[in-house]
PDB file of N, CA, C and O in Angstrom:
ATOM      1  N   MET A   1     -26.448  -9.926  12.437  1.00  0.00           N
ATOM      2  CA  MET A   1     -25.138  -9.656  11.863  1.00  0.00           C
ATOM      3  C   MET A   1     -24.291  -8.954  12.932  1.00  0.00           C
ATOM      4  O   MET A   1     -24.707  -7.918  13.452  1.00  0.00           O
ATOM      5  N   PRO A   2     -23.110  -9.496  13.271  1.00  0.00           N
ATOM      6  CA  PRO A   2     -22.231  -8.833  14.238  1.00  0.00           C
ATOM      7  C   PRO A   2     -21.732  -7.500  13.684  1.00  0.00           C
ATOM      8  O   PRO A   2     -21.560  -7.342  12.475  1.00  0.00           O
ATOM      9  N   LYS A   3     -21.504  -6.552  14.578  1.00  0.00           N
ATOM     10  CA  LYS A   3     -21.043  -5.222  14.174  1.00  0.00           C
ATOM     11  C   LYS A   3     -19.609  -4.998  14.640  1.00  0.00           C
ATOM     12  O   LYS A   3     -19.200  -5.485  15.695  1.00  0.00           O
ATOM     13  N   ILE A   4     -18.857  -4.255  13.838  1.00  0.00           N
ATOM     14  CA  ILE A   4     -17.487  -3.874  14.177  1.00  0.00           C
ATOM     15  C   ILE A   4     -17.394  -2.361  14.087  1.00  0.00           C
ATOM     16  O   ILE A   4     -17.796  -1.766  13.087  1.00  0.00           O
ATOM     17  N   LEU A   5     -16.859  -1.737  15.137  1.00  0.00           N
ATOM     18  CA  LEU A   5     -16.650  -0.291  15.144  1.00  0.00           C
ATOM     19  C   LEU A   5     -15.261   0.003  14.604  1.00  0.00           C
ATOM     20  O   LEU A   5     -14.270  -0.531  15.103  1.00  0.00           O
ATOM     21  N   MET A   6     -15.187   0.857  13.580  1.00  0.00           N
ATOM     22  CA  MET A   6     -13.909   1.261  13.004  1.00  0.00           C
ATOM     23  C   MET A   6     -13.717   2.750  13.279  1.00  0.00           C
ATOM     24  O   MET A   6     -14.264   3.584  12.557  1.00  0.00           O
ATOM     25  N   PRO A   7     -12.942   3.099  14.322  1.00  0.00           N
ATOM     26  CA  PRO A   7     -12.701   4.514  14.594  1.00  0.00           C
ATOM     27  C   PRO A   7     -11.698   5.084  13.587  1.00  0.00           C
ATOM     28  O   PRO A   7     -10.710   4.433  13.249  1.00  0.00           O
ATOM     29  N   ILE A   8     -11.959   6.297  13.113  1.00  0.00           N
ATOM     30  CA  ILE A   8     -11.045   6.958  12.178  1.00  0.00           C
ATOM     31  C   ILE A   8     -10.819   8.394  12.630  1.00  0.00           C
ATOM     32  O   ILE A   8     -11.517   8.904  13.507  1.00  0.00           O
ATOM     33  N   GLY A   9      -9.837   9.028  12.019  1.00  0.00           N
ATOM     34  CA  GLY A   9      -9.551  10.433  12.251  1.00  0.00           C
ATOM     35  C   GLY A   9      -8.897  10.997  11.005  1.00  0.00           C
ATOM     36  O   GLY A   9      -8.710  10.284  10.020  1.00  0.00           O
ATOM     37  N   ASP A  10      -8.551  12.268  11.046  1.00  0.00           N
ATOM     38  CA  ASP A  10      -7.861  12.857   9.899  1.00  0.00           C
ATOM     39  C   ASP A  10      -6.546  12.134   9.658  1.00  0.00           C
ATOM     40  O   ASP A  10      -5.891  11.680  10.596  1.00  0.00           O
ATOM     41  N   ALA A  11      -6.177  12.034   8.413  1.00  0.00           N
ATOM     42  CA  ALA A  11      -4.947  11.378   7.969  1.00  0.00           C
ATOM     43  C   ALA A  11      -4.986   9.876   8.221  1.00  0.00           C
ATOM     44  O   ALA A  11      -3.945   9.254   8.434  1.00  0.00           O
ATOM     45  N   THR A  12      -6.172   9.297   8.199  1.00  0.00           N
ATOM     46  CA  THR A  12      -6.264   7.841   8.296  1.00  0.00           C
ATOM     47  C   THR A  12      -5.664   7.232   7.030  1.00  0.00           C
ATOM     48  O   THR A  12      -5.857   7.755   5.932  1.00  0.00           O
ATOM     49  N   GLU A  13      -4.954   6.154   7.182  1.00  0.00           N
ATOM     50  CA  GLU A  13      -4.294   5.512   6.049  1.00  0.00           C
ATOM     51  C   GLU A  13      -5.342   4.827   5.167  1.00  0.00           C
ATOM     52  O   GLU A  13      -6.165   4.058   5.664  1.00  0.00           O
ATOM     53  N   VAL A  14      -5.313   5.099   3.876  1.00  0.00           N
ATOM     54  CA  VAL A  14      -6.320   4.589   2.944  1.00  0.00           C
ATOM     55  C   VAL A  14      -6.398   3.057   2.974  1.00  0.00           C
ATOM     56  O   VAL A  14      -7.478   2.493   3.150  1.00  0.00           O
ATOM     57  N   LEU A  15      -5.271   2.397   2.805  1.00  0.00           N
ATOM     58  CA  LEU A  15      -5.302   0.936   2.726  1.00  0.00           C
ATOM     59  C   LEU A  15      -5.710   0.299   4.046  1.00  0.00           C
ATOM     60  O   LEU A  15      -6.433  -0.697   4.053  1.00  0.00           O
ATOM     61  N   ASP A  16      -5.254   0.862   5.171  1.00  0.00           N
ATOM     62  CA  ASP A  16      -5.603   0.311   6.482  1.00  0.00           C
ATOM     63  C   ASP A  16      -7.072   0.525   6.817  1.00  0.00           C
ATOM     64  O   ASP A  16      -7.614  -0.175   7.672  1.00  0.00           O
ATOM     65  N   THR A  17      -7.719   1.465   6.172  1.00  0.00           N
ATOM     66  CA  THR A  17      -9.126   1.755   6.444  1.00  0.00           C
ATOM     67  C   THR A  17     -10.049   1.072   5.441  1.00  0.00           C
ATOM     68  O   THR A  17     -11.001   0.399   5.835  1.00  0.00           O
ATOM     69  N   PHE A  18      -9.780   1.238   4.160  1.00  0.00           N
ATOM     70  CA  PHE A  18     -10.706   0.737   3.150  1.00  0.00           C
ATOM     71  C   PHE A  18     -10.675  -0.780   2.977  1.00  0.00           C
ATOM     72  O   PHE A  18     -11.704  -1.383   2.675  1.00  0.00           O
ATOM     73  N   TYR A  19      -9.513  -1.405   3.164  1.00  0.00           N
ATOM     74  CA  TYR A  19      -9.466  -2.863   2.997  1.00  0.00           C
ATOM     75  C   TYR A  19     -10.406  -3.559   3.982  1.00  0.00           C
ATOM     76  O   TYR A  19     -11.259  -4.335   3.550  1.00  0.00           O
ATOM     77  N   PRO A  20     -10.280  -3.308   5.300  1.00  0.00           N
ATOM     78  CA  PRO A  20     -11.232  -3.970   6.206  1.00  0.00           C
ATOM     79  C   PRO A  20     -12.672  -3.497   6.025  1.00  0.00           C
ATOM     80  O   PRO A  20     -13.606  -4.264   6.258  1.00  0.00           O
ATOM     81  N   PHE A  21     -12.864  -2.233   5.608  1.00  0.00           N
ATOM     82  CA  PHE A  21     -14.218  -1.725   5.400  1.00  0.00           C
ATOM     83  C   PHE A  21     -14.958  -2.545   4.343  1.00  0.00           C
ATOM     84  O   PHE A  21     -16.149  -2.819   4.492  1.00  0.00           O
ATOM     85  N   PHE A  22     -14.263  -2.934   3.288  1.00  0.00           N
ATOM     86  CA  PHE A  22     -14.896  -3.716   2.227  1.00  0.00           C
ATOM     87  C   PHE A  22     -14.772  -5.225   2.449  1.00  0.00           C
ATOM     88  O   PHE A  22     -15.617  -5.987   1.979  1.00  0.00           O
ATOM     89  N   ARG A  23     -13.738  -5.659   3.154  1.00  0.00           N
ATOM     90  CA  ARG A  23     -13.503  -7.099   3.332  1.00  0.00           C
ATOM     91  C   ARG A  23     -14.371  -7.707   4.435  1.00  0.00           C
ATOM     92  O   ARG A  23     -14.889  -8.811   4.265  1.00  0.00           O
ATOM     93  N   LEU A  24     -14.537  -7.010   5.560  1.00  0.00           N
ATOM     94  CA  LEU A  24     -15.275  -7.578   6.689  1.00  0.00           C
ATOM     95  C   LEU A  24     -16.737  -7.911   6.372  1.00  0.00           C
ATOM     96  O   LEU A  24     -17.230  -8.933   6.851  1.00  0.00           O
ATOM     97  N   PRO A  25     -17.451  -7.096   5.588  1.00  0.00           N
ATOM     98  CA  PRO A  25     -18.825  -7.497   5.233  1.00  0.00           C
ATOM     99  C   PRO A  25     -18.891  -8.817   4.454  1.00  0.00           C
ATOM    100  O   PRO A  25     -19.905  -9.512   4.501  1.00  0.00           O
ATOM    101  N   GLU A  26     -17.827  -9.159   3.747  1.00  0.00           N
ATOM    102  CA  GLU A  26     -17.800 -10.440   3.041  1.00  0.00           C
ATOM    103  C   GLU A  26     -17.853 -11.613   4.016  1.00  0.00           C
ATOM    104  O   GLU A  26     -18.305 -12.701   3.662  1.00  0.00           O
ATOM    105  N   ASP A  27     -17.385 -11.386   5.252  1.00  0.00           N
ATOM    106  CA  ASP A  27     -17.418 -12.425   6.286  1.00  0.00           C
ATOM    107  C   ASP A  27     -18.615 -12.278   7.213  1.00  0.00           C
ATOM    108  O   ASP A  27     -18.689 -12.950   8.242  1.00  0.00           O
ATOM    109  N   GLY A  28     -19.559 -11.400   6.855  1.00  0.00           N
ATOM    110  CA  GLY A  28     -20.786 -11.298   7.614  1.00  0.00           C
ATOM    111  C   GLY A  28     -20.808 -10.254   8.710  1.00  0.00           C
ATOM    112  O   GLY A  28     -21.682 -10.302   9.576  1.00  0.00           O
ATOM    113  N   TYR A  29     -19.878  -9.309   8.705  1.00  0.00           N
ATOM    114  CA  TYR A  29     -19.850  -8.248   9.707  1.00  0.00           C
ATOM    115  C   TYR A  29     -20.401  -6.951   9.131  1.00  0.00           C
ATOM    116  O   TYR A  29     -20.247  -6.671   7.942  1.00  0.00           O
ATOM    117  N   GLU A  30     -21.040  -6.171   9.981  1.00  0.00           N
ATOM    118  CA  GLU A  30     -21.457  -4.825   9.608  1.00  0.00           C
ATOM    119  C   GLU A  30     -20.419  -3.862  10.172  1.00  0.00           C
ATOM    120  O   GLU A  30     -20.184  -3.847  11.380  1.00  0.00           O
ATOM    121  N   VAL A  31     -19.799  -3.063   9.317  1.00  0.00           N
ATOM    122  CA  VAL A  31     -18.751  -2.140   9.742  1.00  0.00           C
ATOM    123  C   VAL A  31     -19.365  -0.771   9.993  1.00  0.00           C
ATOM    124  O   VAL A  31     -20.006  -0.197   9.112  1.00  0.00           O
ATOM    125  N   ILE A  32     -19.165  -0.255  11.198  1.00  0.00           N
ATOM    126  CA  ILE A  32     -19.630   1.072  11.576  1.00  0.00           C
ATOM    127  C   ILE A  32     -18.398   1.967  11.662  1.00  0.00           C
ATOM    128  O   ILE A  32     -17.532   1.746  12.508  1.00  0.00           O
ATOM    129  N   VAL A  33     -18.311   2.967  10.800  1.00  0.00           N
ATOM    130  CA  VAL A  33     -17.184   3.902  10.797  1.00  0.00           C
ATOM    131  C   VAL A  33     -17.582   5.121  11.613  1.00  0.00           C
ATOM    132  O   VAL A  33     -18.652   5.692  11.404  1.00  0.00           O
ATOM    133  N   ALA A  34     -16.712   5.524  12.553  1.00  0.00           N
ATOM    134  CA  ALA A  34     -17.031   6.654  13.422  1.00  0.00           C
ATOM    135  C   ALA A  34     -15.782   7.481  13.681  1.00  0.00           C
ATOM    136  O   ALA A  34     -14.679   6.952  13.823  1.00  0.00           O
ATOM    137  N   GLY A  35     -15.984   8.788  13.737  1.00  0.00           N
ATOM    138  CA  GLY A  35     -14.926   9.718  14.099  1.00  0.00           C
ATOM    139  C   GLY A  35     -15.363  10.525  15.306  1.00  0.00           C
ATOM    140  O   GLY A  35     -16.509  10.417  15.742  1.00  0.00           O
ATOM    141  N   PRO A  36     -14.461  11.335  15.853  1.00  0.00           N
ATOM    142  CA  PRO A  36     -14.807  12.117  17.037  1.00  0.00           C
ATOM    143  C   PRO A  36     -15.889  13.165  16.789  1.00  0.00           C
ATOM    144  O   PRO A  36     -16.573  13.585  17.722  1.00  0.00           O
ATOM    145  N   GLU A  37     -16.047  13.593  15.527  1.00  0.00           N
ATOM    146  CA  GLU A  37     -17.062  14.593  15.180  1.00  0.00           C
ATOM    147  C   GLU A  37     -17.778  14.150  13.902  1.00  0.00           C
ATOM    148  O   GLU A  37     -17.224  13.387  13.111  1.00  0.00           O
ATOM    149  N   ALA A  38     -18.988  14.621  13.705  1.00  0.00           N
ATOM    150  CA  ALA A  38     -19.732  14.332  12.472  1.00  0.00           C
ATOM    151  C   ALA A  38     -19.290  15.328  11.404  1.00  0.00           C
ATOM    152  O   ALA A  38     -19.837  16.426  11.303  1.00  0.00           O
ATOM    153  N   ARG A  39     -18.300  14.939  10.611  1.00  0.00           N
ATOM    154  CA  ARG A  39     -17.771  15.793   9.549  1.00  0.00           C
ATOM    155  C   ARG A  39     -16.997  14.928   8.560  1.00  0.00           C
ATOM    156  O   ARG A  39     -16.872  13.719   8.751  1.00  0.00           O
ATOM    157  N   LEU A  40     -16.482  15.545   7.509  1.00  0.00           N
ATOM    158  CA  LEU A  40     -15.685  14.859   6.504  1.00  0.00           C
ATOM    159  C   LEU A  40     -14.276  14.625   7.047  1.00  0.00           C
ATOM    160  O   LEU A  40     -13.667  15.534   7.610  1.00  0.00           O
ATOM    161  N   TYR A  41     -13.763  13.416   6.880  1.00  0.00           N
ATOM    162  CA  TYR A  41     -12.397  13.092   7.294  1.00  0.00           C
ATOM    163  C   TYR A  41     -11.557  12.810   6.063  1.00  0.00           C
ATOM    164  O   TYR A  41     -12.053  12.272   5.073  1.00  0.00           O
ATOM    165  N   HIS A  42     -10.291  13.173   6.124  1.00  0.00           N
ATOM    166  CA  HIS A  42      -9.385  13.009   4.995  1.00  0.00           C
ATOM    167  C   HIS A  42      -8.482  11.801   5.214  1.00  0.00           C
ATOM    168  O   HIS A  42      -7.953  11.593   6.306  1.00  0.00           O
ATOM    169  N   ALA A  43      -8.317  11.018   4.171  1.00  0.00           N
ATOM    170  CA  ALA A  43      -7.434   9.860   4.209  1.00  0.00           C
ATOM    171  C   ALA A  43      -6.174  10.183   3.414  1.00  0.00           C
ATOM    172  O   ALA A  43      -6.187  11.033   2.523  1.00  0.00           O
ATOM    173  N   VAL A  44      -5.092   9.496   3.747  1.00  0.00           N
ATOM    174  CA  VAL A  44      -3.830   9.699   3.037  1.00  0.00           C
ATOM    175  C   VAL A  44      -3.345   8.362   2.491  1.00  0.00           C
ATOM    176  O   VAL A  44      -3.681   7.300   3.015  1.00  0.00           O
ATOM    177  N   LEU A  45      -2.564   8.437   1.448  1.00  0.00           N
ATOM    178  CA  LEU A  45      -1.983   7.251   0.831  1.00  0.00           C
ATOM    179  C   LEU A  45      -0.476   7.426   0.830  1.00  0.00           C
ATOM    180  O   LEU A  45       0.042   8.370   0.233  1.00  0.00           O
ATOM    181  N   HIS A  46       0.228   6.527   1.493  1.00  0.00           N
ATOM    182  CA  HIS A  46       1.688   6.563   1.547  1.00  0.00           C
ATOM    183  C   HIS A  46       2.254   5.534   0.572  1.00  0.00           C
ATOM    184  O   HIS A  46       1.512   4.857  -0.140  1.00  0.00           O
ATOM    185  N   GLU A  47       3.546   5.433   0.554  1.00  0.00           N
ATOM    186  CA  GLU A  47       4.231   4.449  -0.284  1.00  0.00           C
ATOM    187  C   GLU A  47       3.991   4.674  -1.768  1.00  0.00           C
ATOM    188  O   GLU A  47       3.872   3.714  -2.529  1.00  0.00           O
ATOM    189  N   ILE A  48       3.918   5.921  -2.181  1.00  0.00           N
ATOM    190  CA  ILE A  48       3.794   6.265  -3.594  1.00  0.00           C
ATOM    191  C   ILE A  48       5.124   6.860  -4.040  1.00  0.00           C
ATOM    192  O   ILE A  48       5.548   7.872  -3.482  1.00  0.00           O
ATOM    193  N   PRO A  49       5.793   6.274  -5.020  1.00  0.00           N
ATOM    194  CA  PRO A  49       7.024   6.907  -5.481  1.00  0.00           C
ATOM    195  C   PRO A  49       6.698   8.244  -6.148  1.00  0.00           C
ATOM    196  O   PRO A  49       5.768   8.310  -6.952  1.00  0.00           O
ATOM    197  N   PRO A  50       7.441   9.312  -5.835  1.00  0.00           N
ATOM    198  CA  PRO A  50       7.161  10.616  -6.423  1.00  0.00           C
ATOM    199  C   PRO A  50       7.264  10.628  -7.949  1.00  0.00           C
ATOM    200  O   PRO A  50       6.587  11.406  -8.620  1.00  0.00           O
ATOM    201  N   HIS A  51       8.104   9.769  -8.477  1.00  0.00           N
ATOM    202  CA  HIS A  51       8.320   9.697  -9.921  1.00  0.00           C
ATOM    203  C   HIS A  51       8.748   8.264 -10.228  1.00  0.00           C
ATOM    204  O   HIS A  51       9.446   7.661  -9.413  1.00  0.00           O
ATOM    205  N   PRO A  52       8.366   7.703 -11.355  1.00  0.00           N
ATOM    206  CA  PRO A  52       8.738   6.310 -11.655  1.00  0.00           C
ATOM    207  C   PRO A  52      10.241   6.043 -11.610  1.00  0.00           C
ATOM    208  O   PRO A  52      10.654   4.914 -11.346  1.00  0.00           O
ATOM    209  N   ALA A  53      11.058   7.054 -11.860  1.00  0.00           N
ATOM    210  CA  ALA A  53      12.502   6.854 -11.857  1.00  0.00           C
ATOM    211  C   ALA A  53      13.100   6.919 -10.453  1.00  0.00           C
ATOM    212  O   ALA A  53      14.274   6.599 -10.265  1.00  0.00           O
ATOM    213  N   VAL A  54      12.301   7.331  -9.467  1.00  0.00           N
ATOM    214  CA  VAL A  54      12.798   7.468  -8.094  1.00  0.00           C
ATOM    215  C   VAL A  54      12.609   6.144  -7.363  1.00  0.00           C
ATOM    216  O   VAL A  54      11.530   5.553  -7.420  1.00  0.00           O
ATOM    217  N   PRO A  55      13.661   5.669  -6.668  1.00  0.00           N
ATOM    218  CA  PRO A  55      13.515   4.409  -5.927  1.00  0.00           C
ATOM    219  C   PRO A  55      12.507   4.536  -4.779  1.00  0.00           C
ATOM    220  O   PRO A  55      12.145   5.643  -4.379  1.00  0.00           O
ATOM    221  N   TRP A  56      12.061   3.394  -4.258  1.00  0.00           N
ATOM    222  CA  TRP A  56      11.011   3.355  -3.248  1.00  0.00           C
ATOM    223  C   TRP A  56      11.427   3.857  -1.872  1.00  0.00           C
ATOM    224  O   TRP A  56      10.584   3.898  -0.976  1.00  0.00           O
ATOM    225  N   ASP A  57      12.674   4.238  -1.660  1.00  0.00           N
ATOM    226  CA  ASP A  57      13.065   4.714  -0.328  1.00  0.00           C
ATOM    227  C   ASP A  57      12.603   6.151  -0.076  1.00  0.00           C
ATOM    228  O   ASP A  57      12.757   6.659   1.035  1.00  0.00           O
ATOM    229  N   ILE A  58      12.044   6.804  -1.079  1.00  0.00           N
ATOM    230  CA  ILE A  58      11.473   8.146  -0.930  1.00  0.00           C
ATOM    231  C   ILE A  58      10.005   8.040  -1.325  1.00  0.00           C
ATOM    232  O   ILE A  58       9.683   7.526  -2.396  1.00  0.00           O
ATOM    233  N   THR A  59       9.118   8.525  -0.465  1.00  0.00           N
ATOM    234  CA  THR A  59       7.693   8.432  -0.778  1.00  0.00           C
ATOM    235  C   THR A  59       7.033   9.797  -0.701  1.00  0.00           C
ATOM    236  O   THR A  59       7.582  10.746  -0.140  1.00  0.00           O
ATOM    237  N   GLU A  60       5.860   9.871  -1.269  1.00  0.00           N
ATOM    238  CA  GLU A  60       5.084  11.105  -1.304  1.00  0.00           C
ATOM    239  C   GLU A  60       3.731  10.833  -0.663  1.00  0.00           C
ATOM    240  O   GLU A  60       3.161   9.757  -0.845  1.00  0.00           O
ATOM    241  N   GLU A  61       3.221  11.789   0.075  1.00  0.00           N
ATOM    242  CA  GLU A  61       1.908  11.645   0.696  1.00  0.00           C
ATOM    243  C   GLU A  61       0.888  12.419  -0.115  1.00  0.00           C
ATOM    244  O   GLU A  61       1.142  13.559  -0.505  1.00  0.00           O
ATOM    245  N   ARG A  62      -0.277  11.807  -0.376  1.00  0.00           N
ATOM    246  CA  ARG A  62      -1.343  12.480  -1.120  1.00  0.00           C
ATOM    247  C   ARG A  62      -2.611  12.432  -0.332  1.00  0.00           C
ATOM    248  O   ARG A  62      -3.637  12.943  -0.781  1.00  0.00           O
TER     249      ARG A  62
END
């Protein structure tokens, strides 16, 4: 099985990280996730409207 290295760091984008992490094994790849240190890394999700009544030109980071 071919391997793919996925480097990450703090504030990694959730969709940009998790989509390939789950999708690539479906095509026969083993995904190896690595950061600069062995510790917990935090992901962020952008493009969330702060309130349903607020238009999409303003977003909130979680």
